C-alpha positions as CSV (number, residue, x, y, z in Angstrom):
1,X,0.0,0.0,-0.1
2,X,1.4,3.5,-0.7
3,X,2.5,5.2,2.2
4,X,0.5,8.4,1.1
5,X,-2.7,6.3,1.3
6,X,-1.9,5.4,4.9
7,X,-1.1,8.9,5.9
8,X,-4.2,10.3,4.2
9,X,-6.6,7.6,5.6
10,X,-6.1,6.7,9.2
11,X,-8.5,3.6,8.7
12,X,-5.7,2.2,6.6
13,X,-3.1,2.4,9.2
14,X,-3.0,-0.7,11.1
15,X,-0.8,-1.9,14.2
16,X,2.2,-4.2,13.6
17,X,3.0,-7.2,15.9
18,X,6.1,-9.0,16.6
19,X,6.8,-11.4,13.8
20,X,5.1,-9.1,11.1
21,X,7.1,-8.6,8.0
22,X,7.1,-5.1,6.4
23,X,8.5,-4.8,2.9
24,X,9.3,-1.2,1.7
25,X,10.2,-0.6,-1.9
26,X,10.4,2.5,-3.9
27,X,8.1,2.8,-7.0
28,X,8.8,6.2,-8.5
29,X,6.2,7.8,-10.3
30,X,6.9,9.7,-13.6
31,X,5.5,11.6,-16.6
32,X,6.8,12.1,-20.0
33,X,7.2,15.7,-21.5
34,X,7.7,16.4,-25.0
35,X,6.7,18.9,-27.8
36,X,7.3,22.6,-27.3
37,X,8.6,22.4,-23.8
38,X,11.9,23.6,-22.4
39,X,12.9,20.0,-21.6
40,X,11.7,16.8,-23.4
41,X,12.3,14.0,-20.9
42,X,10.9,11.4,-18.6
43,X,10.5,13.4,-15.3
44,X,10.0,11.9,-11.9
45,X,7.7,13.1,-9.0
46,X,6.8,12.3,-5.5
47,X,4.0,10.0,-4.7
48,X,2.1,13.0,-3.2
49,X,1.4,14.0,-6.7
50,X,2.0,16.9,-8.9
51,X,-0.1,19.4,-10.6
52,X,-0.1,20.3,-14.4
53,X,1.3,23.6,-13.4
54,X,4.1,22.0,-11.5
55,X,4.7,19.5,-14.2
56,X,5.2,22.2,-16.8
57,X,7.6,23.9,-14.4
58,X,9.7,20.6,-14.1
59,X,9.5,20.3,-18.0
60,X,11.2,23.8,-18.4
61,X,7.9,25.6,-19.2
62,X,6.4,26.4,-22.5
63,X,8.9,27.2,-25.2
64,X,8.3,31.0,-26.0
65,X,9.2,30.7,-29.6
66,X,7.3,27.5,-30.5
67,X,4.7,26.7,-28.0
68,X,0.9,27.2,-28.5
69,X,-0.5,28.0,-25.0
70,X,-4.0,26.6,-26.3
71,X,-2.2,23.4,-27.2
72,X,-1.2,21.9,-23.8
73,X,-2.4,18.3,-23.5
74,X,-2.2,15.3,-21.1
75,X,-2.4,12.0,-22.8
76,X,-3.6,9.3,-20.2
77,X,-4.8,5.6,-20.3
78,X,-8.1,5.5,-18.7
79,X,-10.2,2.4,-17.9
80,X,-12.5,1.3,-20.7
81,X,-15.5,1.9,-18.4
82,X,-14.7,5.6,-18.2
83,X,-14.1,5.9,-22.0
84,X,-17.4,4.4,-22.7
85,X,-19.0,7.5,-21.7
86,X,-17.3,9.6,-24.5
87,X,-18.9,9.4,-28.1
88,X,-17.3,7.9,-31.0
89,X,-14.7,5.6,-29.2
90,X,-13.8,2.7,-31.4
91,X,-14.9,-0.6,-30.1
92,X,-11.3,-2.0,-30.6
93,X,-10.0,0.3,-27.9
94,X,-12.8,-0.4,-25.3
95,X,-12.1,-4.3,-25.8
96,X,-8.4,-3.6,-24.5
97,X,-9.5,-2.6,-20.9
98,X,-7.7,0.7,-21.2
99,X,-8.2,3.5,-23.6
100,X,-5.9,6.3,-24.6
101,X,-7.5,9.7,-23.8
102,X,-6.2,13.1,-24.4
103,X,-7.2,15.9,-22.3
104,X,-6.9,19.7,-22.3
105,X,-6.5,20.3,-18.5
106,X,-6.7,23.2,-16.1
107,X,-3.1,24.1,-14.8
108,X,-4.1,23.1,-11.2
109,X,-5.4,19.5,-12.3
110,X,-3.1,16.6,-11.0
111,X,-0.8,14.6,-13.2
112,X,-0.8,10.7,-12.7
113,X,1.8,8.3,-12.8
114,X,2.9,7.6,-16.4
115,X,0.9,10.5,-18.0
116,X,2.4,12.1,-21.0
117,X,2.5,15.9,-21.2
118,X,2.4,17.3,-24.7
119,X,2.6,21.0,-25.8
120,X,1.8,21.4,-29.5
121,X,3.8,23.8,-31.7
122,X,2.3,27.3,-32.5
123,X,0.9,27.3,-36.1
124,X,3.5,30.1,-37.0
125,X,6.4,27.9,-36.1
126,X,6.1,25.8,-39.3
127,X,6.2,29.1,-41.4
128,X,9.2,30.2,-39.4
129,X,11.0,26.9,-40.3
130,X,10.6,27.5,-43.9
131,X,11.9,31.0,-43.5
132,X,14.9,29.7,-41.7
133,X,15.6,27.1,-44.2
134,X,15.4,29.6,-47.2
135,X,17.6,32.0,-45.4
136,X,20.1,29.1,-44.7
137,X,20.1,28.1,-48.3
138,X,20.6,31.8,-49.6
139,X,22.9,33.2,-46.9
140,X,26.2,31.8,-48.4
141,X,25.2,33.4,-51.8
142,X,24.3,36.7,-50.4
143,X,27.6,36.7,-48.3
144,X,29.5,35.8,-51.4
145,X,28.0,38.7,-53.3
146,X,28.5,41.2,-50.3
147,X,32.2,40.3,-50.1
148,X,32.6,40.6,-53.9
149,X,31.1,44.0,-53.8
150,X,33.3,45.1,-50.9
151,X,36.4,43.8,-52.8
152,X,35.7,45.8,-56.0
């Protein structure tokens, strides 16, 4: 039983007796952050939990140049019984017992163990990439022409 459950619910706290065996092991919880965050990584957190706001902080926040503030999602596997309440869930997912669900959450909602935090790129980012590529391809020619003009 997780220690946090014992601490939060005193009915779960039982007395031990001589000869009882207590096994303690560490089962770290984590989430994965990727997309337009400052740090794409698997990030650990305490069993007490972590809010989405804190998770974004641990992931280095939103990348100013690339992130879409309306595109912050948490991808989570939910029990099929919960997913049945959503319309248009394919039957093949419901038969597996767990269903991948994408949430757009409030910043104070809690992350869960093995959640995936995804921050989408802002739409303008793709246009900027094209401009950077064009600039990268044309810059050597522009530099050569400038040097040639200076040397005349």
